[in-house]
C-alpha positions in Angstrom: 35.4 17.1 10.1 32.6 19.1 11.7 29.1 18.1 10.5 25.5 19.1 10.9 23.4 16.2 12.1 20.2 15.7 10.2 18.8 13.3 12.8 16.3 15.6 14.3 15.0 19.1 14.3 17.8 20.3 16.5 20.2 20.0 13.5 23.1 20.1 15.8 26.1 21.8 14.1 29.0 20.5 16.2 29.1 16.7 15.4 32.7 15.8 14.8 33.9 12.9 12.7 37.5 11.8 13.1 39.0 8.5 11.9 35.5 7.0 11.5 34.5 7.8 15.0 31.6 10.1 15.9 31.8 12.7 18.6 29.2 15.1 20.2 26.2 13.2 18.7 23.3 11.7 20.6 22.4 8.0 20.2 20.2 8.8 17.2 22.8 11.0 15.5 25.7 8.5 16.2 23.5 5.8 14.6 22.9 7.8 11.5 26.6 8.6 11.0 28.0 5.1 11.9 25.4 3.0 10.1 24.4 5.0 7.1 25.9 2.4 4.7 23.8 -0.4 6.1 20.5 -1.7 4.7 20.8 0.3 1.5 17.9 0.3 -1.0 18.5 -1.4 -4.4 16.8 -0.1 -7.6 13.9 -2.3 -8.4 10.8 -2.5 -10.7 8.2 -5.1 -9.9 10.7 -6.9 -7.6 13.3 -7.1 -10.4 16.7 -5.4 -9.8 17.4 -2.7 -12.4 19.7 0.4 -12.6 18.5 3.7 -11.1 17.7 5.4 -14.4 15.4 2.5 -15.4 13.6 2.8 -12.1 13.2 6.6 -12.5 11.8 6.0 -16.1 9.3 3.5 -14.8 8.2 6.0 -12.0 7.6 8.6 -14.6 5.5 6.2 -16.7 3.4 5.2 -13.6 2.8 8.9 -12.6 1.8 9.8 -16.2 -0.8 7.1 -16.2 -2.1 8.0 -12.7 -5.4 9.8 -12.3 -5.2 10.4 -8.5 -1.5 10.6 -7.4 -0.2 11.6 -4.0 3.3 12.6 -2.8 4.1 11.9 0.8 7.1 12.2 3.1 9.9 14.7 2.4 10.7 15.5 6.1 14.2 14.0 6.0 15.3 15.5 2.7 16.5 19.0 1.8 14.5 22.1 1.0 15.8 22.0 -2.6 14.2 18.5 -3.1 11.0 19.6 -1.3 10.6 22.5 -3.8 10.9 20.0 -6.7 8.4 17.6 -5.1 5.8 20.4 -4.8 6.5 21.2 -8.5 5.8 17.6 -9.4 2.6 17.5 -7.3 1.4 20.7 -9.1 2.3 19.2 -12.5 0.3 16.1 -11.6 -2.6 18.1 -10.3 -2.4 15.8 -7.3 -2.0 15.7 -3.5 1.0 16.4 -1.3 1.5 15.8 2.4 4.1 15.0 5.0 4.2 13.5 8.5 3.3 16.9 10.0 -0.4 16.3 9.2 -0.5 13.9 12.2 2.5 15.5 14.0 3.1 19.2 14.7 2.0 20.8 11.5 -0.8 22.8 13.2 1.6 24.2 15.8 4.2 25.2 13.0 1.3 26.8 11.0 0.4 28.9 14.0 4.0 30.2 14.2 4.2 30.9 10.5 0.9 32.8 10.5 2.1 35.0 13.4 -0.6 33.7 15.7 1.9 33.1 18.5 5.2 34.9 19.2 8.3 32.9 18.5 12.0 33.1 19.0 15.2 31.2 18.0 16.9 28.5 20.1 20.0 30.8 20.3 17.8 33.5 21.9 16.5 30.9 24.3 20.0 29.8 25.3 21.0 33.4 26.0 17.9 34.8 27.6 15.3 32.4 28.7 14.2 32.1 32.3 11.1 29.9 32.4 11.3 26.9 30.1 8.0 25.0 29.7 8.2 21.6 28.1 4.5 20.9 27.3 3.7 17.3 26.1 7.2 16.6 24.9 10.0 14.5 26.4 13.3 15.7 24.8 15.2 13.0 26.6 14.0 10.7 23.8 12.9 12.9 21.0 15.4 15.7 21.0 18.3 14.3 23.1 20.6 17.4 23.0 17.8 20.1 23.1 18.2 20.8 26.8 22.0 20.5 26.9 22.7 22.6 23.8 20.0 25.3 23.8 17.7 25.5 26.9 18.1 24.2 30.4 21.8 23.5 31.0 23.8 26.1 28.9 25.2 29.3 30.4 23.7 32.1 28.3 24.6 35.8 28.0 21.8 36.8 30.4 21.8 33.5 32.2 25.4 32.9 33.2 24.5 30.5 36.0 22.4 28.3 33.8 20.1 25.8 35.5 21.7 26.2 38.9 20.1 29.6 39.5 19.1 31.3 36.2 16.6 28.9 34.7 13.1 27.7 35.9 12.0 24.4 34.4 8.4 23.5 34.0 7.3 20.1 32.6 3.7 19.5 31.7 2.8 15.9 30.9 0.3 13.1 31.6 3.1 11.0 33.2 6.4 11.5 35.0 8.7 11.3 32.0 12.5 11.3 32.1 12.4 15.1 31.5 9.9 15.5 34.3 12.3 13.7 36.7 14.6 16.8 36.2 12.0 19.1 37.7 13.4 19.4 41.2 15.2 22.6 42.2 13.9 25.8 40.5 11.4 23.7 38.7 7.8 22.3 38.7 6.3 19.2 37.2 2.6 19.6 36.4 0.9 16.3 35.9 -2.3 16.8 33.9 -5.4 14.7 33.2 -6.5 17.1 30.5 -4.3 19.6 28.8 -7.3 21.8 27.9 -8.0 22.3 31.6 -4.5 23.6 32.3 -4.8 26.0 29.3 -8.1 27.1 30.7 -6.6 27.6 34.1 -3.8 29.9 32.8 -6.4 32.1 31.2 -8.7 32.1 34.3 -5.9 32.9 36.7 -4.8 35.9 34.7 -8.4 37.1 34.7 -8.5 36.5 38.5 -11.0 33.6 38.4 -11.0 30.2 40.0 -9.6 27.2 38.1 -8.7 23.5 38.4 -5.0 24.1 38.2 -5.0 27.6 39.7 -2.2 26.9 42.1 0.2 25.5 39.4 -0.7 28.1 36.8 -0.4 31.0 39.3 3.1 29.8 40.3 4.3 29.6 36.7 2.9 33.0 35.9 4.6 34.5 38.9 7.9 33.1 37.8 7.4 34.3 34.3 6.9 37.8 35.6 10.4 37.8 36.9 12.0 37.9 33.5 11.6 39.4 30.0 12.1 36.1 28.2 10.2 32.9 28.7 9.4 30.1 26.3 7.0 27.2 25.9 8.0 24.2 23.9 5.0 22.2 22.5 5.2 18.6 21.4 2.9 15.8 20.3 1.3 15.6 23.8 0.2 19.2 23.5 -1.2 18.7 20.0 -3.2 15.6 20.9 -4.1 16.9 24.3 -6.0 19.8 22.8 -9.1 19.5 20.6 -9.1 23.3 20.2 -5.7 24.9 19.3 -7.4 28.3 19.3 -7.7 28.1 23.1 -3.9 27.5 23.4 -3.3 30.6 21.2 -5.6 32.6 23.4 -3.6 31.4 26.4 -0.3 32.5 24.9 -1.8 35.9 24.1 -3.1 36.3 27.6 0.3 35.3 29.1 1.9 38.0 27.1 -0.4 40.6 28.8 1.5 39.9 32.1 4.9 38.6 30.9 7.0 38.0 27.8 6.3 34.5 26.5 7.5 32.8 23.2 6.5 29.5 21.6 8.6 27.0 19.7 7.3 23.6 18.4 9.4 20.7 19.6 10.1 17.2 18.5 10.0 16.2 14.8 12.0 15.0 11.8 15.2 16.9 10.7 13.5 19.0 8.0 9.8 18.8 8.7 9.6 22.5 9.4 11.5 23.0 6.1 8.6 21.2 4.3 6.0 23.2 6.2 7.6 26.5 5.3 8.2 25.6 1.7 4.6 24.6 1.1 3.3 27.6 3.0 5.4 29.9 0.9 3.9 28.4 -2.2 0.2 27.8 -1.3 -0.4 29.3 2.1 -0.8 25.9 3.9 1.7 23.7 5.7 0.5 20.2 4.7 -2.4 18.0 3.3 -2.8 20.0 0.2 -4.7 19.2 -3.0 -3.6 21.1 -6.2 -6.8 19.8 -7.8 -9.0 21.4 -5.2 -6.7 24.3 -4.5 -7.0 24.0 -0.7 -5.8 22.1 2.4 -8.2 19.8 4.3 -8.1 16.9 6.7 -9.5 14.7 3.9 -6.3 15.4 1.9 -4.0 14.0 4.5 -2.1 11.0 3.2 -3.6 8.8 5.9 -7.2 9.7 5.0 -6.5 9.4 1.3 -5.3 5.9 1.8 -8.0 5.0 4.3 -10.7 6.2 1.9 -9.1 4.7 -1.2 -9.0 8.1 -3.0 -5.6 7.7 -4.7 -4.2 5.3 -7.2 -0.5 6.1 -7.0 1.8 7.1 -4.1 5.2 8.6 -4.5 6.8 8.1 -1.1 10.0 10.0 -0.4 12.2 9.4 2.6 9.6 8.0 5.0 8.2 4.5 5.9 4.4 4.5 6.2 4.2 0.7 6.3 6.3 1.0 9.5 4.7 4.1 11.0 1.0 4.1 10.0 -1.7 1.8 11.5 -1.8 -1.5 9.6 -5.4 -1.0 8.4 -4.2 2.2 6.6 -0.8 1.2 5.4 -2.0 -2.2 4.1 -4.0 -0.2 1.4 -0.7 0.6 -0.2 -0.9 -2.9 -1.6 -3.9 -1.9 -3.7 -2.2 1.0 -5.5 0.9 1.7 -7.4 3.7 2.6 -5.0 7.0 4.4 -5.9 9.6 4.7 -3.1 12.6 7.1 -3.1 14.7 6.3 -0.1 18.4 5.5 0.9 17.3 2.5 2.8 15.4 -0.7 2.1 12.5 0.2 4.3 9.4 -1.9 5.0 7.6 0.2 2.4 10.3 -0.3 -0.2 9.9 -4.0 0.2 6.3 -3.9 -1.1 6.8 -1.1 -3.6 6.3 -1.4 -7.4 9.3 0.8 -7.9 12.2 1.6 -5.6 14.7 4.3 -6.4 17.7 4.4 -4.0 18.8 7.8 -3.0 21.5 9.5 -1.0 21.3 10.2 2.7 20.7 13.9 3.0 23.5 15.7 5.0 25.9 12.7 4.7 25.8 11.9 0.9 24.1 15.0 -0.4 24.2 18.7 0.6 21.5 21.3 0.8 19.3 23.3 3.1 17.4 22.2 6.2 15.3 24.3 8.6 15.7 23.9 12.4 12.6 23.6 14.6 12.9 27.4 15.4 13.0 28.4 11.7 16.8 28.9 11.3 18.1 27.7 8.0 21.2 25.7 7.9 23.4 24.5 5.0 24.5 20.9 5.1 27.9 19.8 3.7 28.1 16.1 3.0 30.8 13.6 4.0 30.7 12.4 0.4 28.7 13.0 -2.8 26.3 10.6 -4.4 25.1 11.6 -7.8 21.7 10.0 -7.5 20.2 12.0 -4.7 16.6 13.3 -4.0 17.3 16.6 -6.1 18.5 14.5 -9.1 15.7 12.0 -8.9 12.9 14.6 -8.6 14.4 16.7 -11.2 14.4 13.7 -13.6 10.8 13.0 -12.7 9.7 16.6 -13.2 11.4 16.7 -16.5 9.8 13.5 -17.6 6.2 14.4 -16.9 
Protein backbone atom coordinates (compact mmCIF):
# COMPACT_ATOMS: atom_id res chain seq x y z
CA UNK A 1 0.00 0.00 0.00
CA UNK A 2 1.37 3.42 -0.98
CA UNK A 3 0.92 6.04 1.75
CA UNK A 4 1.52 9.73 2.38
CA UNK A 5 3.78 10.20 5.38
CA UNK A 6 2.55 12.83 7.92
CA UNK A 7 5.91 12.94 9.69
CA UNK A 8 7.01 16.38 8.47
CA UNK A 9 6.04 19.13 6.05
CA UNK A 10 7.47 17.21 3.05
CA UNK A 11 4.40 14.92 3.21
CA UNK A 12 6.21 12.37 1.08
CA UNK A 13 3.72 10.52 -1.14
CA UNK A 14 5.69 7.39 -1.93
CA UNK A 15 6.00 5.53 1.38
CA UNK A 16 5.26 1.87 0.73
CA UNK A 17 3.86 -0.55 3.30
CA UNK A 18 4.12 -4.26 2.56
CA UNK A 19 3.68 -7.11 5.02
CA UNK A 20 4.23 -4.76 7.92
CA UNK A 21 7.50 -3.41 6.54
CA UNK A 22 8.01 0.29 5.68
CA UNK A 23 9.86 1.35 2.53
CA UNK A 24 10.98 4.77 1.20
CA UNK A 25 10.52 6.48 4.57
CA UNK A 26 13.14 8.47 6.48
CA UNK A 27 13.94 7.59 10.09
CA UNK A 28 11.15 9.78 11.44
CA UNK A 29 8.59 8.43 8.97
CA UNK A 30 9.58 4.82 9.55
CA UNK A 31 9.18 5.36 13.28
CA UNK A 32 5.68 6.78 12.84
CA UNK A 33 4.49 3.87 10.71
CA UNK A 34 6.14 1.08 12.68
CA UNK A 35 5.46 2.36 16.22
CA UNK A 36 2.11 4.15 16.01
CA UNK A 37 0.40 1.53 18.20
CA UNK A 38 2.85 2.10 21.05
CA UNK A 39 2.39 4.38 24.09
CA UNK A 40 -1.26 5.04 23.25
CA UNK A 41 -3.32 7.47 25.31
CA UNK A 42 -6.14 6.21 27.52
CA UNK A 43 -9.30 8.24 28.23
CA UNK A 44 -9.05 9.77 31.69
CA UNK A 45 -10.83 12.29 33.89
CA UNK A 46 -8.92 13.45 36.98
CA UNK A 47 -6.61 10.45 36.70
CA UNK A 48 -9.49 7.94 36.54
CA UNK A 49 -9.93 5.78 33.43
CA UNK A 50 -13.23 6.36 31.63
CA UNK A 51 -14.64 5.83 28.15
CA UNK A 52 -14.00 8.39 25.39
CA UNK A 53 -17.54 9.81 25.45
CA UNK A 54 -17.33 10.50 29.17
CA UNK A 55 -14.00 12.30 28.65
CA UNK A 56 -15.48 14.40 25.85
CA UNK A 57 -18.48 15.33 28.02
CA UNK A 58 -16.17 16.40 30.85
CA UNK A 59 -14.13 18.48 28.41
CA UNK A 60 -17.29 20.27 27.28
CA UNK A 61 -18.25 20.93 30.91
CA UNK A 62 -14.83 22.44 31.68
CA UNK A 63 -14.85 24.61 28.54
CA UNK A 64 -18.36 25.89 29.31
CA UNK A 65 -17.23 26.97 32.79
CA UNK A 66 -14.03 28.58 31.49
CA UNK A 67 -13.71 32.36 31.38
CA UNK A 68 -10.38 32.54 29.50
CA UNK A 69 -9.83 29.39 27.41
CA UNK A 70 -7.09 28.77 24.85
CA UNK A 71 -6.73 26.13 22.15
CA UNK A 72 -3.20 25.11 21.23
CA UNK A 73 -1.46 22.63 18.89
CA UNK A 74 -3.18 21.30 15.76
CA UNK A 75 -0.05 21.10 13.55
CA UNK A 76 -0.19 17.30 13.35
CA UNK A 77 -3.90 16.99 12.60
CA UNK A 78 -5.88 17.47 9.39
CA UNK A 79 -7.35 20.68 7.98
CA UNK A 80 -10.87 19.41 8.65
CA UNK A 81 -10.10 19.21 12.38
CA UNK A 82 -8.30 22.58 12.33
CA UNK A 83 -11.44 24.25 10.98
CA UNK A 84 -13.50 22.76 13.79
CA UNK A 85 -10.96 23.89 16.41
CA UNK A 86 -11.20 27.45 15.07
CA UNK A 87 -15.00 27.18 15.29
CA UNK A 88 -14.68 26.09 18.93
CA UNK A 89 -12.28 28.95 19.75
CA UNK A 90 -14.70 31.42 18.19
CA UNK A 91 -17.66 29.95 20.07
CA UNK A 92 -15.70 30.24 23.31
CA UNK A 93 -14.57 33.79 22.47
CA UNK A 94 -11.11 32.53 23.35
CA UNK A 95 -7.55 32.27 22.07
CA UNK A 96 -6.07 29.92 19.47
CA UNK A 97 -2.43 29.31 18.62
CA UNK A 98 -0.04 26.67 17.29
CA UNK A 99 3.70 25.94 17.35
CA UNK A 100 4.29 28.35 14.46
CA UNK A 101 4.10 31.31 16.84
CA UNK A 102 7.65 30.43 17.91
CA UNK A 103 8.50 28.53 14.72
CA UNK A 104 8.04 29.66 11.10
CA UNK A 105 4.67 31.37 11.25
CA UNK A 106 6.04 34.78 10.27
CA UNK A 107 7.72 33.31 7.19
CA UNK A 108 4.54 31.50 6.13
CA UNK A 109 2.56 34.71 6.69
CA UNK A 110 4.90 36.62 4.38
CA UNK A 111 4.21 34.02 1.67
CA UNK A 112 0.44 34.09 2.20
CA UNK A 113 0.38 37.89 2.04
CA UNK A 114 2.32 37.83 -1.23
CA UNK A 115 5.22 39.75 0.31
CA UNK A 116 7.73 37.29 -1.17
CA UNK A 117 7.37 35.25 -4.39
CA UNK A 118 6.98 31.53 -3.85
CA UNK A 119 6.89 28.28 -5.82
CA UNK A 120 6.12 24.59 -5.38
CA UNK A 121 8.62 21.88 -4.56
CA UNK A 122 7.74 20.24 -7.88
CA UNK A 123 8.77 23.47 -9.66
CA UNK A 124 12.00 23.42 -7.68
CA UNK A 125 12.74 19.82 -8.67
CA UNK A 126 12.23 20.55 -12.35
CA UNK A 127 13.73 24.03 -12.66
CA UNK A 128 15.82 25.33 -9.77
CA UNK A 129 19.51 26.11 -10.24
CA UNK A 130 20.68 27.94 -7.07
CA UNK A 131 19.31 26.30 -3.92
CA UNK A 132 19.87 28.31 -0.74
CA UNK A 133 19.29 26.55 2.58
CA UNK A 134 19.31 29.40 5.08
CA UNK A 135 19.22 28.56 8.78
CA UNK A 136 17.92 25.05 8.22
CA UNK A 137 19.51 21.63 8.30
CA UNK A 138 17.26 19.28 6.29
CA UNK A 139 19.55 16.37 7.14
CA UNK A 140 17.70 16.30 10.48
CA UNK A 141 14.49 18.29 10.06
CA UNK A 142 13.43 17.30 6.51
CA UNK A 143 15.37 14.15 5.76
CA UNK A 144 14.10 13.56 2.20
CA UNK A 145 13.79 17.22 1.17
CA UNK A 146 17.04 17.28 -0.79
CA UNK A 147 16.73 13.79 -2.31
CA UNK A 148 13.09 14.08 -3.34
CA UNK A 149 12.67 17.72 -4.34
CA UNK A 150 15.80 19.86 -4.50
CA UNK A 151 19.49 18.98 -4.75
CA UNK A 152 19.70 15.39 -5.98
CA UNK A 153 16.74 14.85 -8.39
CA UNK A 154 17.10 15.12 -12.15
CA UNK A 155 14.50 17.69 -13.21
CA UNK A 156 13.00 18.64 -16.57
CA UNK A 157 15.36 21.60 -16.93
CA UNK A 158 17.99 20.10 -14.66
CA UNK A 159 18.60 16.64 -16.17
CA UNK A 160 22.11 16.36 -14.70
CA UNK A 161 20.98 17.13 -11.15
CA UNK A 162 23.55 18.10 -8.54
CA UNK A 163 26.46 16.94 -10.72
CA UNK A 164 26.23 19.97 -13.01
CA UNK A 165 22.74 21.50 -12.96
CA UNK A 166 22.44 22.63 -9.35
CA UNK A 167 24.34 25.14 -7.23
CA UNK A 168 23.99 24.57 -3.49
CA UNK A 169 24.37 27.40 -0.97
CA UNK A 170 24.16 26.70 2.76
CA UNK A 171 23.96 29.60 5.22
CA UNK A 172 24.41 28.70 8.87
CA UNK A 173 26.22 29.66 12.07
CA UNK A 174 27.96 26.27 12.10
CA UNK A 175 29.05 23.63 9.65
CA UNK A 176 25.98 21.41 9.74
CA UNK A 177 25.58 18.05 8.01
CA UNK A 178 23.93 19.89 5.10
CA UNK A 179 26.81 22.36 4.95
CA UNK A 180 29.25 19.46 4.58
CA UNK A 181 27.63 18.77 1.19
CA UNK A 182 28.61 22.22 -0.08
CA UNK A 183 31.70 21.15 -2.06
CA UNK A 184 31.46 21.03 -5.86
CA UNK A 185 29.16 23.64 -7.44
CA UNK A 186 28.40 24.88 -3.95
CA UNK A 187 29.19 27.42 -1.23
CA UNK A 188 28.95 27.30 2.55
CA UNK A 189 28.57 30.73 4.12
CA UNK A 190 29.23 30.72 7.84
CA UNK A 191 27.61 33.77 9.41
CA UNK A 192 27.93 35.46 12.78
CA UNK A 193 24.88 37.60 12.09
CA UNK A 194 22.20 36.73 9.51
CA UNK A 195 21.15 40.38 9.30
CA UNK A 196 24.64 41.32 8.09
CA UNK A 197 24.40 38.82 5.23
CA UNK A 198 20.93 40.11 4.31
CA UNK A 199 22.36 43.63 4.35
CA UNK A 200 25.29 42.48 2.20
CA UNK A 201 23.02 41.12 -0.54
CA UNK A 202 21.16 44.44 -0.67
CA UNK A 203 24.36 46.52 -0.72
CA UNK A 204 26.09 44.41 -3.37
CA UNK A 205 23.13 44.81 -5.72
CA UNK A 206 23.34 48.57 -5.11
CA UNK A 207 27.09 48.52 -5.78
CA UNK A 208 28.15 49.30 -2.20
CA UNK A 209 30.71 47.74 0.12
CA UNK A 210 29.52 45.14 2.63
CA UNK A 211 30.84 42.64 5.19
CA UNK A 212 29.87 39.58 3.11
CA UNK A 213 30.31 41.27 -0.26
CA UNK A 214 32.43 38.46 -1.74
CA UNK A 215 30.00 35.71 -0.73
CA UNK A 216 26.88 37.67 -1.69
CA UNK A 217 28.39 38.69 -5.03
CA UNK A 218 29.25 35.11 -5.89
CA UNK A 219 25.73 33.86 -5.11
CA UNK A 220 24.12 36.69 -7.09
CA UNK A 221 26.31 35.93 -10.11
CA UNK A 222 25.23 32.28 -9.99
CA UNK A 223 21.56 33.27 -9.69
CA UNK A 224 21.88 35.42 -12.80
CA UNK A 225 22.74 32.29 -14.81
CA UNK A 226 19.23 30.82 -14.45
CA UNK A 227 15.57 31.81 -14.51
CA UNK A 228 14.71 29.86 -11.35
CA UNK A 229 16.43 30.03 -7.98
CA UNK A 230 15.04 29.37 -4.52
CA UNK A 231 15.72 30.22 -0.88
CA UNK A 232 14.57 27.80 1.83
CA UNK A 233 14.31 29.55 5.20
CA UNK A 234 14.30 27.72 8.52
CA UNK A 235 14.35 28.44 12.23
CA UNK A 236 17.90 29.76 12.06
CA UNK A 237 16.74 32.44 9.63
CA UNK A 238 13.75 33.39 11.79
CA UNK A 239 15.75 33.72 14.99
CA UNK A 240 18.75 35.22 13.23
CA UNK A 241 16.70 38.21 12.05
CA UNK A 242 15.14 40.79 14.33
CA UNK A 243 13.59 42.51 11.34
CA UNK A 244 11.90 40.24 8.80
CA UNK A 245 11.10 43.29 6.66
CA UNK A 246 14.79 43.55 5.78
CA UNK A 247 14.73 39.98 4.50
CA UNK A 248 11.66 40.76 2.38
CA UNK A 249 13.50 43.76 0.98
CA UNK A 250 16.47 41.52 0.14
CA UNK A 251 14.27 39.04 -1.77
CA UNK A 252 12.70 41.93 -3.67
CA UNK A 253 16.16 43.31 -4.51
CA UNK A 254 17.40 39.91 -5.70
CA UNK A 255 14.44 39.73 -8.06
CA UNK A 256 15.63 42.92 -9.72
CA UNK A 257 18.65 41.02 -11.07
CA UNK A 258 17.51 37.35 -11.05
CA UNK A 259 14.43 35.19 -10.52
CA UNK A 260 14.33 34.12 -6.87
CA UNK A 261 11.55 32.33 -4.96
CA UNK A 262 11.12 31.62 -1.25
CA UNK A 263 9.71 28.53 0.53
CA UNK A 264 9.67 28.09 4.34
CA UNK A 265 11.39 24.86 5.43
CA UNK A 266 11.26 22.67 8.50
CA UNK A 267 8.05 22.23 10.47
CA UNK A 268 5.33 19.78 11.53
CA UNK A 269 3.27 17.87 8.97
CA UNK A 270 0.35 20.30 8.80
CA UNK A 271 1.61 23.51 10.39
CA UNK A 272 1.14 25.35 7.12
CA UNK A 273 -2.36 23.90 6.97
CA UNK A 274 -3.20 25.57 10.29
CA UNK A 275 -1.61 28.84 9.15
CA UNK A 276 -3.60 28.87 5.93
CA UNK A 277 -6.85 27.82 7.60
CA UNK A 278 -6.67 30.54 10.27
CA UNK A 279 -5.47 33.11 7.72
CA UNK A 280 -8.47 32.41 5.51
CA UNK A 281 -10.79 32.91 8.49
CA UNK A 282 -9.32 35.93 10.29
CA UNK A 283 -6.39 37.25 8.22
CA UNK A 284 -3.69 36.06 10.65
CA UNK A 285 -1.69 32.81 10.85
CA UNK A 286 -1.43 32.27 14.63
CA UNK A 287 -1.73 33.72 18.20
CA UNK A 288 -5.24 35.02 17.65
CA UNK A 289 -7.76 36.29 20.20
CA UNK A 290 -11.42 36.10 19.20
CA UNK A 291 -12.21 38.31 22.19
CA UNK A 292 -9.94 41.08 20.93
CA UNK A 293 -10.38 40.38 17.22
CA UNK A 294 -6.66 40.52 16.49
CA UNK A 295 -3.34 38.69 16.58
CA UNK A 296 -0.57 39.78 18.92
CA UNK A 297 2.55 38.42 20.59
CA UNK A 298 0.76 38.55 23.96
CA UNK A 299 -1.79 36.04 22.61
CA UNK A 300 0.78 33.34 21.84
CA UNK A 301 0.18 30.26 23.98
CA UNK A 302 3.60 30.65 25.59
CA UNK A 303 2.89 34.24 26.68
CA UNK A 304 -0.64 33.42 27.83
CA UNK A 305 0.73 30.67 30.06
CA UNK A 306 3.70 32.69 31.28
CA UNK A 307 1.50 35.65 32.24
CA UNK A 308 -1.27 33.44 33.69
CA UNK A 309 -3.91 34.91 31.36
CA UNK A 310 -5.85 31.66 30.78
CA UNK A 311 -7.77 29.30 33.04
CA UNK A 312 -8.24 26.42 30.58
CA UNK A 313 -6.12 24.91 27.79
CA UNK A 314 -7.42 22.54 25.11
CA UNK A 315 -4.24 20.99 23.72
CA UNK A 316 -4.50 19.02 20.48
CA UNK A 317 -1.72 16.84 19.06
CA UNK A 318 1.23 18.53 20.73
CA UNK A 319 3.20 18.17 23.96
CA UNK A 320 4.01 21.55 25.59
CA UNK A 321 5.31 19.94 28.79
CA UNK A 322 8.01 18.35 26.62
CA UNK A 323 8.63 21.21 24.17
CA UNK A 324 8.20 24.45 26.14
CA UNK A 325 10.59 25.80 28.82
CA UNK A 326 9.83 24.37 32.27
CA UNK A 327 9.04 27.76 33.80
CA UNK A 328 6.29 28.11 31.16
CA UNK A 329 4.92 24.56 30.88
CA UNK A 330 4.81 24.17 34.69
CA UNK A 331 2.01 26.77 34.71
CA UNK A 332 -0.26 24.15 33.11
CA UNK A 333 -0.55 22.65 36.59
CA UNK A 334 -2.39 25.77 37.75
CA UNK A 335 -5.15 25.61 35.14
CA UNK A 336 -7.61 23.09 33.73
CA UNK A 337 -5.96 21.11 30.95
CA UNK A 338 -7.66 18.97 28.30
CA UNK A 339 -5.47 16.89 26.00
CA UNK A 340 -6.57 15.35 22.70
CA UNK A 341 -3.75 13.11 21.48
CA UNK A 342 -3.12 9.59 20.15
CA UNK A 343 -0.20 9.16 22.55
CA UNK A 344 0.22 9.32 26.30
CA UNK A 345 2.42 12.41 26.11
CA UNK A 346 4.04 14.17 29.07
CA UNK A 347 1.23 16.73 28.92
CA UNK A 348 -1.41 13.99 28.91
CA UNK A 349 0.09 12.61 32.12
CA UNK A 350 -0.68 15.82 34.02
CA UNK A 351 -3.95 16.71 32.25
CA UNK A 352 -7.36 16.88 33.94
CA UNK A 353 -8.95 15.26 30.90
CA UNK A 354 -7.33 13.00 28.30
CA UNK A 355 -9.20 12.11 25.11
CA UNK A 356 -7.37 9.49 23.03
CA UNK A 357 -7.51 10.17 19.31
CA UNK A 358 -6.46 8.57 16.03
CA UNK A 359 -3.10 9.15 14.35
CA UNK A 360 -3.83 11.46 11.41
CA UNK A 361 -2.85 9.84 8.13
CA UNK A 362 -2.61 6.34 9.59
CA UNK A 363 -5.90 5.89 11.44
CA UNK A 364 -7.83 8.89 10.08
CA UNK A 365 -7.92 10.48 6.65
CA UNK A 366 -8.17 14.12 5.68
CA UNK A 367 -6.29 17.01 4.11
CA UNK A 368 -2.82 18.31 4.94
CA UNK A 369 -0.83 21.14 3.37
CA UNK A 370 2.79 20.67 2.32
CA UNK A 371 5.40 23.30 3.17
CA UNK A 372 4.97 24.82 -0.31
CA UNK A 373 1.18 25.13 -0.03
CA UNK A 374 0.22 22.03 -2.02
CA UNK A 375 -2.80 20.27 -0.51
CA UNK A 376 -2.70 16.48 -0.26
CA UNK A 377 -5.37 13.96 0.69
CA UNK A 378 -4.33 11.32 3.20
CA UNK A 379 -5.87 7.85 3.06
CA UNK A 380 -5.43 5.90 6.32
CA UNK A 381 -4.15 2.38 6.87
CA UNK A 382 -7.15 1.77 9.11
CA UNK A 383 -10.08 3.84 10.40
CA UNK A 384 -10.68 4.76 14.03
CA UNK A 385 -14.05 6.27 14.81
CA UNK A 386 -12.76 8.50 17.60
CA UNK A 387 -10.49 10.87 15.69
CA UNK A 388 -9.82 14.62 15.95
CA UNK A 389 -12.76 15.52 13.69
CA UNK A 390 -15.16 13.38 15.72
CA UNK A 391 -13.89 14.76 19.05
CA UNK A 392 -13.95 18.42 18.01
CA UNK A 393 -17.36 18.02 16.37
CA UNK A 394 -18.71 16.65 19.66
CA UNK A 395 -17.13 19.48 21.62
CA UNK A 396 -18.50 22.10 19.23
CA UNK A 397 -22.00 20.62 19.42
CA UNK A 398 -21.83 20.47 23.22
CA UNK A 399 -20.93 24.11 23.78
